[in-house]
KELUMRO-426320 format. One record per atom (N, C-alpha, C): residue in one letter; x, y, z; atom name. Coordinates in Angstrom, 1 decimal, padded with zeros to 4 digits, always signed. Example, Ala and Ser with C-alpha at 12.3 -4.5 7.8 and 13.67 -1.06 7.14 Angstrom:
BEGIN
 res      x      y      z atom
   A +013.2 -005.7 +007.8    N
   A +012.3 -004.5 +007.8   CA
   A +013.2 -003.3 +007.8    C
   S +012.8 -002.2 +007.1    N
   S +013.7 -001.1 +007.1   CA
   S +012.9 +000.0 +007.9    C
END
This chain:
BEGIN
 res      x      y      z atom
   M +091.1 +113.7 +032.5    N
   M +091.6 +115.4 +031.3   CA
   M +091.0 +115.3 +030.2    C
   L +089.8 +116.1 +030.1    N
   L +088.9 +116.0 +028.6   CA
   L +090.1 +116.4 +027.7    C
   S +089.4 +115.7 +026.2    N
   S +090.0 +116.5 +025.1   CA
   S +089.6 +117.5 +024.6    C
   D +090.0 +118.3 +023.7    N
   D +089.5 +119.9 +023.4   CA
   D +088.0 +119.4 +022.8    C
   Q +088.0 +118.3 +022.2    N
   Q +086.7 +118.2 +021.3   CA
   Q +085.7 +117.8 +022.4    C
   E +085.8 +117.2 +023.4    N
   E +085.1 +116.7 +025.0   CA
   E +084.7 +117.9 +025.5    C
   R +085.5 +119.0 +025.7    N
   R +085.2 +120.4 +026.0   CA
   R +084.4 +121.2 +025.2    C
   V +084.5 +121.1 +024.4    N
   V +083.4 +121.8 +023.1   CA
   V +082.3 +121.1 +022.6    C
   E +082.2 +119.8 +023.1    N
   E +080.5 +119.1 +022.9   CA
   E +080.3 +119.3 +024.3    C
   V +081.0 +119.2 +025.6    N
   V +080.2 +119.4 +027.1   CA
   V +079.6 +120.6 +027.2    C
   E +080.7 +122.3 +026.8    N
   E +080.2 +123.2 +026.6   CA
   E +078.6 +123.4 +026.0    C
   A +079.2 +122.9 +024.4    N
   A +077.7 +122.3 +023.9   CA
   A +075.9 +122.6 +024.5    C
   A +076.7 +121.3 +025.4    N
   A +075.1 +120.7 +026.1   CA
   A +074.6 +121.4 +027.1    C
   L +076.1 +122.0 +027.5    N
   L +075.5 +123.1 +028.1   CA
   L +074.9 +124.3 +027.9    C
   S +075.1 +125.0 +026.7    N
   S +074.4 +126.2 +026.0   CA
   S +073.2 +125.7 +025.7    C
   H +072.9 +124.6 +025.3    N
   H +072.1 +124.1 +024.9   CA
   H +070.5 +124.0 +025.9    C
   A +071.3 +124.0 +027.1    N
   A +070.4 +123.6 +028.1   CA
   A +069.8 +125.1 +029.2    C
   E +068.8 +124.6 +029.7    N
   E +068.1 +125.7 +030.8   CA
   E +068.7 +125.9 +032.3    C
   T +069.4 +124.5 +032.5    N
   T +069.9 +124.4 +033.7   CA
   T +071.4 +123.9 +034.0    C
   T +072.0 +123.8 +034.7    N
   T +074.0 +123.0 +034.4   CA
   T +073.2 +121.6 +034.5    C
   R +071.7 +121.0 +035.2    N
   R +071.4 +119.4 +035.9   CA
   R +070.9 +119.1 +034.4    C
   A +070.4 +120.0 +034.0    N
   A +069.6 +119.7 +032.4   CA
   A +070.9 +119.1 +031.6    C
   A +071.9 +119.7 +031.8    N
   A +073.0 +119.5 +030.6   CA
   A +073.7 +118.2 +031.1    C
   A +073.7 +117.8 +032.0    N
   A +074.5 +117.2 +032.8   CA
   A +074.3 +115.8 +031.9    C
   T +072.9 +114.9 +031.8    N
   T +073.4 +113.7 +031.0   CA
   T +073.9 +114.3 +029.3    C
   D +073.5 +115.1 +028.8    N
   D +074.2 +115.1 +027.2   CA
   D +075.6 +115.4 +027.3    C
   A +076.0 +115.9 +028.7    N
   A +077.6 +116.4 +028.7   CA
   A +078.1 +114.7 +029.2    C
   L +077.5 +113.9 +029.6    N
   L +078.2 +112.9 +029.8   CA
   L +078.2 +111.5 +028.9    C
   K +076.8 +112.1 +027.8    N
   K +076.7 +111.0 +026.9   CA
   K +077.8 +111.1 +026.0    C
   A +078.3 +113.0 +025.9    N
   A +079.5 +113.1 +024.7   CA
   A +081.0 +112.6 +024.8    C
   V +081.0 +112.8 +026.3    N
   V +082.0 +112.0 +026.4   CA
   V +082.1 +110.5 +026.6    C
   Q +081.3 +109.7 +027.3    N
   Q +080.8 +108.5 +027.5   CA
   Q +080.8 +108.1 +025.3    C
   R +080.0 +108.7 +024.4    N
   R +080.4 +108.5 +022.6   CA
   R +082.0 +108.2 +022.5    C
   R +082.7 +108.9 +023.4    N
   R +084.2 +109.1 +022.8   CA
   R +085.6 +107.7 +023.5    C
   R +084.4 +107.3 +024.8    N
   R +085.5 +106.7 +025.6   CA
   R +084.9 +105.3 +025.9    C
   G +083.5 +105.4 +025.4    N
   G +083.0 +104.1 +026.1   CA
   G +082.4 +103.9 +027.1    C
   W +082.8 +104.5 +028.5    N
   W +082.5 +104.8 +029.7   CA
   W +082.3 +106.1 +030.3    C
   V +082.1 +106.4 +031.9    N
   V +082.4 +107.8 +032.2   CA
   V +083.5 +107.1 +033.6    C
   S +084.6 +107.2 +033.4    N
   S +085.6 +107.1 +034.5   CA
   S +084.8 +107.8 +035.6    C
   D +085.5 +107.8 +036.9    N
   D +085.9 +108.8 +038.1   CA
   D +086.6 +110.2 +037.9    C
   E +087.7 +110.1 +037.2    N
   E +088.6 +111.3 +036.4   CA
   E +087.8 +112.0 +035.8    C
   T +086.9 +111.3 +034.7    N
   T +086.2 +112.1 +033.2   CA
   T +085.2 +113.3 +034.4    C
   L +084.5 +111.5 +035.0    N
   L +083.2 +112.2 +035.7   CA
   L +083.3 +113.8 +036.3    C
   A +084.5 +114.0 +036.8    N
   A +085.4 +115.1 +037.9   CA
   A +085.1 +115.9 +037.0    C
   D +086.2 +115.7 +035.8    N
   D +086.4 +116.9 +034.8   CA
   D +085.3 +117.6 +034.5    C
   V +084.0 +116.6 +034.2    N
   V +082.5 +117.4 +033.3   CA
   V +082.1 +117.8 +034.4    C
   A +081.9 +117.5 +035.8    N
   A +081.6 +118.0 +036.5   CA
   A +082.1 +119.4 +036.8    C
   S +083.0 +119.5 +036.4    N
   S +084.0 +121.2 +037.3   CA
   S +083.2 +122.1 +035.7    C
   L +083.6 +121.1 +034.3    N
   L +083.5 +122.1 +033.9   CA
   L +081.6 +122.9 +034.0    C
   L +080.8 +122.1 +034.7    N
   L +079.2 +122.3 +034.5   CA
   L +079.3 +122.6 +035.8    C
   G +080.6 +123.0 +037.0    N
   G +080.1 +124.0 +038.0   CA
   G +079.1 +122.6 +038.9    C
   L +079.4 +121.5 +038.6    N
   L +078.3 +120.7 +039.9   CA
   L +080.0 +120.1 +040.9    C
   T +079.5 +119.3 +041.8    N
   T +080.7 +118.9 +042.4   CA
   T +080.5 +117.3 +041.8    C
   A +081.5 +116.6 +042.1    N
   A +081.4 +114.8 +041.6   CA
   A +080.4 +114.1 +042.0    C
   C +080.2 +114.2 +043.5    N
   C +078.9 +113.6 +043.4   CA
   C +077.6 +113.8 +043.1    C
   E +077.5 +115.4 +043.1    N
   E +076.1 +115.6 +042.0   CA
   E +076.2 +114.6 +040.8    C
   L +076.9 +115.2 +040.1    N
   L +077.3 +114.3 +038.9   CA
   L +076.7 +113.1 +039.0    C
   D +077.6 +112.2 +039.8    N
   D +077.7 +110.6 +040.2   CA
   D +076.2 +110.2 +040.5    C
   S +075.2 +111.6 +041.3    N
   S +074.3 +111.0 +041.4   CA
   S +073.1 +110.9 +039.8    C
   I +073.4 +112.0 +039.5    N
   I +072.5 +111.9 +038.3   CA
   I +072.4 +111.0 +037.3    C
   A +074.6 +111.1 +036.7    N
   A +075.1 +109.4 +036.4   CA
   A +074.7 +108.0 +036.5    C
   T +074.4 +107.9 +037.9    N
   T +074.1 +106.4 +038.3   CA
   T +072.7 +106.0 +038.1    C
   C +071.4 +107.2 +038.1    N
   C +070.6 +107.1 +037.6   CA
   C +069.8 +106.8 +036.3    C
   Y +070.4 +107.0 +035.7    N
   Y +070.6 +107.1 +034.0   CA
   Y +071.1 +105.5 +033.6    C
   N +070.2 +104.5 +032.9    N
   N +070.9 +103.4 +032.5   CA
   N +071.9 +103.8 +031.6    C
   G +071.8 +104.6 +030.4    N
   G +072.6 +104.8 +030.1   CA
   G +073.8 +105.0 +029.9    C
   I +074.6 +105.9 +031.3    N
   I +075.4 +106.3 +031.4   CA
   I +076.3 +104.9 +032.3    C
   Y +077.5 +104.5 +031.6    N
   Y +078.2 +103.4 +032.0   CA
   Y +079.4 +103.9 +032.8    C
   R +079.1 +103.7 +034.4    N
   R +080.6 +104.0 +035.1   CA
   R +081.5 +103.0 +035.3    C
   R +081.6 +102.0 +034.2    N
   R +082.7 +101.4 +034.4   CA
   R +083.1 +100.6 +032.7    C
   P +084.1 +100.5 +032.4    N
   P +084.4 +099.8 +031.1   CA
   P +083.2 +098.7 +030.9    C
   V +082.8 +098.8 +029.4    N
   V +081.5 +098.0 +028.9   CA
   V +082.4 +097.2 +027.6    C
   G +081.9 +096.4 +026.6    N
   G +082.0 +096.3 +025.5   CA
   G +081.9 +096.7 +024.7    C
   R +082.1 +096.4 +023.4    N
   R +082.0 +097.3 +022.1   CA
   R +080.6 +097.4 +022.0    C
   H +079.6 +096.3 +022.2    N
   H +078.4 +096.5 +022.0   CA
   H +077.5 +096.1 +023.5    C
   V +076.6 +097.0 +023.6    N
   V +076.1 +097.1 +025.1   CA
   V +074.8 +096.5 +024.2    C
   I +073.9 +094.7 +025.2    N
   I +073.4 +094.6 +025.2   CA
   I +072.2 +094.5 +026.5    C
   L +071.2 +095.8 +025.9    N
   L +070.5 +095.9 +027.1   CA
   L +069.3 +094.8 +027.0    C
   L +068.9 +093.6 +028.3    N
   L +068.1 +092.5 +027.6   CA
   L +066.7 +093.1 +029.0    C
   C +065.1 +093.4 +027.9    N
   C +064.2 +094.1 +029.1   CA
   C +063.8 +092.4 +030.0    C
   D +063.9 +093.2 +030.9    N
   D +063.1 +092.3 +032.0   CA
   D +061.8 +093.0 +032.8    C
   S +061.2 +093.5 +031.9    N
   S +060.1 +093.8 +032.6   CA
   S +058.6 +092.4 +032.5    C
   V +057.7 +092.9 +033.3    N
   V +056.4 +091.8 +033.4   CA
   V +056.1 +091.2 +032.3    C
   S +056.0 +091.9 +030.7    N
   S +055.4 +091.7 +029.8   CA
   S +056.6 +090.6 +029.5    C
   C +057.8 +091.1 +028.8    N
   C +058.9 +090.1 +028.8   CA
   C +058.7 +089.1 +029.4    C
   C +059.2 +089.0 +030.9    N
   C +058.7 +087.9 +031.6   CA
   C +057.9 +086.6 +030.8    C
   I +056.7 +087.6 +030.8    N
   I +055.6 +086.2 +030.7   CA
   I +055.8 +085.8 +029.4    C
   M +056.4 +086.7 +028.5    N
   M +057.0 +086.2 +027.0   CA
   M +058.1 +085.4 +026.6    C
   G +058.9 +084.8 +028.0    N
   G +060.2 +084.2 +027.8   CA
   G +061.5 +085.0 +028.1    C
   Y +061.4 +086.0 +028.9    N
   Y +062.6 +086.7 +028.6   CA
   Y +063.7 +085.3 +029.8    C
   D +062.7 +084.5 +030.7    N
   D +063.9 +083.6 +031.4   CA
   D +064.5 +083.0 +029.9    C
   F +063.7 +082.3 +029.7    N
   F +064.7 +081.6 +028.0   CA
   F +065.4 +082.6 +027.6    C
   I +065.0 +083.6 +027.1    N
   I +066.4 +084.6 +026.6   CA
   I +067.4 +085.0 +027.1    C
   R +067.2 +085.1 +028.2    N
   R +068.0 +085.2 +029.1   CA
   R +069.5 +084.4 +028.9    C
   E +068.7 +082.4 +029.5    N
   E +070.2 +081.7 +029.5   CA
   E +070.4 +081.7 +028.6    C
   H +069.8 +081.8 +027.6    N
   H +070.3 +081.5 +026.0   CA
   H +071.6 +082.5 +025.6    C
   L +071.0 +084.0 +025.6    N
   L +072.4 +084.7 +025.9   CA
   L +073.3 +084.2 +026.9    C
   K +073.4 +084.1 +028.1    N
   K +074.6 +084.0 +029.1   CA
   K +075.0 +082.7 +028.3    C
   T +074.4 +081.5 +027.9    N
   T +075.1 +080.2 +027.5   CA
   T +076.0 +081.1 +026.2    C
   R +074.8 +081.3 +025.3    N
   R +075.9 +081.3 +024.3   CA
   R +076.9 +082.4 +024.0    C
   L +077.0 +083.3 +025.0    N
   L +077.8 +084.5 +025.3   CA
   L +079.0 +084.0 +026.3    C
   G +078.6 +083.0 +027.0    N
   G +079.1 +082.7 +028.5   CA
   G +079.7 +083.9 +029.5    C
   I +078.5 +084.7 +029.4    N
   I +078.7 +085.8 +030.7   CA
   I +077.5 +085.6 +031.5    C
   G +077.3 +086.3 +032.5    N
   G +076.2 +086.6 +033.1   CA
   G +075.6 +087.8 +032.9    C
   L +074.5 +088.5 +033.8    N
   L +073.9 +089.8 +033.5   CA
   L +075.0 +090.5 +034.1    C
   G +075.4 +092.0 +033.8    N
   G +076.5 +092.8 +034.7   CA
   G +077.9 +092.0 +033.4    C
   E +078.1 +091.2 +033.1    N
   E +079.3 +090.9 +032.8   CA
   E +079.7 +091.1 +031.2    C
   T +081.5 +091.4 +030.7    N
   T +081.7 +091.3 +029.4   CA
   T +082.2 +090.4 +029.1    C
   T +081.7 +090.0 +027.8    N
   T +083.1 +089.0 +027.4   CA
   T +083.8 +089.3 +027.2    C
   A +085.0 +088.3 +027.3    N
   A +086.6 +087.6 +027.6   CA
   A +086.8 +088.7 +026.5    C
   D +086.0 +088.3 +025.4    N
   D +087.1 +089.4 +024.3   CA
   D +086.4 +090.7 +024.1    C
   G +085.7 +091.2 +024.9    N
   G +085.3 +092.9 +025.0   CA
   G +084.1 +092.7 +023.6    C
   R +084.2 +092.2 +023.1    N
   R +082.8 +092.3 +021.9   CA
   R +081.3 +093.0 +022.9    C
   F +080.8 +091.8 +023.7    N
   F +079.4 +092.3 +024.6   CA
   F +079.3 +092.3 +025.5    C
   T +078.6 +093.7 +026.5    N
   T +078.4 +093.4 +028.0   CA
   T +076.9 +093.1 +027.7    C
   L +076.4 +092.7 +029.0    N
   L +074.9 +091.8 +028.8   CA
   L +074.4 +092.6 +030.3    C
   L +073.3 +093.3 +030.1    N
   L +072.8 +094.5 +031.4   CA
   L +071.2 +094.3 +031.1    C
   P +070.2 +093.9 +032.1    N
   P +069.4 +093.9 +032.0   CA
   P +068.6 +095.3 +032.5    C
   V +067.6 +095.5 +031.6    N
   V +067.3 +097.1 +032.1   CA
   V +065.6 +096.5 +031.8    C
   A +064.9 +097.5 +033.0    N
   A +063.6 +097.6 +033.6   CA
   A +062.7 +097.8 +032.4    C
   C +062.7 +098.4 +031.3    N
   C +061.4 +098.5 +030.2   CA
   C +062.6 +099.1 +029.0    C
   L +061.7 +098.4 +028.3    N
   L +062.5 +099.0 +027.1   CA
   L +061.4 +100.1 +026.2    C
   G +060.1 +099.1 +026.4    N
   G +058.7 +100.2 +025.9   CA
   G +058.3 +099.3 +024.8    C
   L +059.0 +098.5 +024.9    N
   L +058.5 +097.6 +023.7   CA
   L +057.5 +095.9 +023.9    C
   C +056.5 +096.4 +025.1    N
   C +055.7 +095.3 +025.2   CA
   C +055.0 +094.4 +023.6    C
   E +054.9 +095.1 +023.1    N
   E +054.5 +094.5 +021.7   CA
   E +055.3 +093.6 +021.1    C
   S +056.4 +093.7 +021.6    N
   S +057.5 +093.0 +020.3   CA
   S +058.1 +091.9 +021.4    C
   A +057.5 +092.2 +022.9    N
   A +058.2 +090.6 +024.2   CA
   A +058.4 +089.3 +023.7    C
   P +059.2 +088.9 +023.9    N
   P +060.8 +089.3 +024.8   CA
   P +061.7 +090.3 +023.4    C
   A +062.4 +091.2 +024.5    N
   A +063.1 +092.7 +023.7   CA
   A +064.3 +092.8 +024.1    C
   M +065.2 +093.1 +023.2    N
   M +066.3 +093.7 +023.4   CA
   M +066.8 +095.3 +022.7    C
   L +067.9 +095.7 +023.4    N
   L +068.7 +097.1 +022.4   CA
   L +069.7 +096.4 +022.4    C
   I +070.7 +096.5 +021.4    N
   I +071.9 +096.5 +021.2   CA
   I +072.6 +097.8 +020.3    C
   D +073.3 +098.2 +021.0    N
   D +073.7 +099.5 +020.8   CA
   D +072.0 +100.9 +020.7    C
   D +072.2 +101.3 +019.8    N
   D +070.8 +102.0 +019.3   CA
   D +069.7 +100.9 +018.8    C
   N +070.3 +099.8 +019.0    N
   N +069.1 +098.9 +017.6   CA
   N +068.5 +098.2 +018.6    C
   V +067.0 +098.4 +018.1    N
   V +066.2 +098.0 +019.0   CA
   V +065.5 +096.4 +018.2    C
   H +065.4 +095.2 +019.0    N
   H +065.4 +094.0 +018.8   CA
   H +064.1 +093.3 +019.5    C
   G +063.3 +092.6 +018.8    N
   G +061.5 +092.3 +019.6   CA
   G +061.8 +091.1 +019.1    C
   D +060.4 +090.7 +019.4    N
   D +060.0 +089.2 +019.3   CA
   D +060.9 +088.0 +019.0    C
   L +061.8 +088.0 +020.3    N
   L +063.1 +087.2 +019.9   CA
   L +063.0 +085.8 +020.4    C
   T +063.9 +085.1 +020.0    N
   T +063.7 +083.3 +019.2   CA
   T +065.4 +082.9 +019.9    C
   P +065.9 +081.7 +020.1    N
   P +067.4 +082.0 +020.4   CA
   P +067.7 +082.1 +018.7    C
   E +067.0 +081.3 +017.7    N
   E +067.7 +081.9 +016.7   CA
   E +067.7 +082.8 +016.1    C
   K +066.6 +083.8 +016.1    N
   K +066.7 +085.2 +015.7   CA
   K +068.3 +085.9 +016.4    C
   M +068.1 +085.6 +017.6    N
   M +069.3 +086.0 +018.8   CA
   M +070.5 +085.4 +017.8    C
   D +070.4 +084.5 +018.0    N
   D +072.4 +084.2 +017.0   CA
   D +072.3 +084.7 +015.4    C
   R +071.0 +085.0 +015.2    N
   R +071.3 +085.6 +014.0   CA
   R +072.1 +087.6 +014.4    C
   I +070.9 +087.8 +015.3    N
   I +071.3 +089.4 +015.5   CA
   I +072.9 +089.4 +016.1    C
   L +073.4 +088.6 +017.1    N
   L +074.7 +088.6 +017.4   CA
   L +075.4 +088.5 +016.5    C
   A +075.5 +087.9 +015.5    N
   A +076.0 +087.5 +014.5   CA
   A +076.6 +088.5 +013.8    C
   A +075.3 +089.8 +013.7    N
   A +076.1 +091.2 +012.9   CA
   A +076.6 +092.4 +013.6    C
   Y +077.2 +091.6 +014.6    N
   Y +077.8 +093.0 +016.1   CA
   Y +079.2 +092.4 +015.7    C
   P +080.5 +092.8 +015.0    N
   P +082.0 +092.4 +015.0   CA
   P +082.3 +092.9 +016.2    C
END
């Protein structure tokens, strides 16, 4: 069940969009900001407010990599695996993160601190290899730099 504040935010997203489908991503993001992810029940509630079926809204949610359909850590690391990042050391960076965090891609640390996810492109080719943690961009990654960056996220 959506909270009153979540309903207000979903309705605000709907009021600013030209179509219901155009409001879907913003509506889901509003709920996710409060809950961290979008459960099946929550998705159904949002769909009902938007006048969509749960299936229609799920197809939008699963197409967008910024909507999490299962629980994630307090901080989500999106590790770019584009061609530029691969050329500039993605494999080495990925392995360092996996070892440092003790998790693989698509997994969350045991303490719930980090979730590590691949992303097709962050548009940071000039700073490859790159990653996004929450809303913060980090480029020109090295193992030492990544260790300092991770330490800044409690």
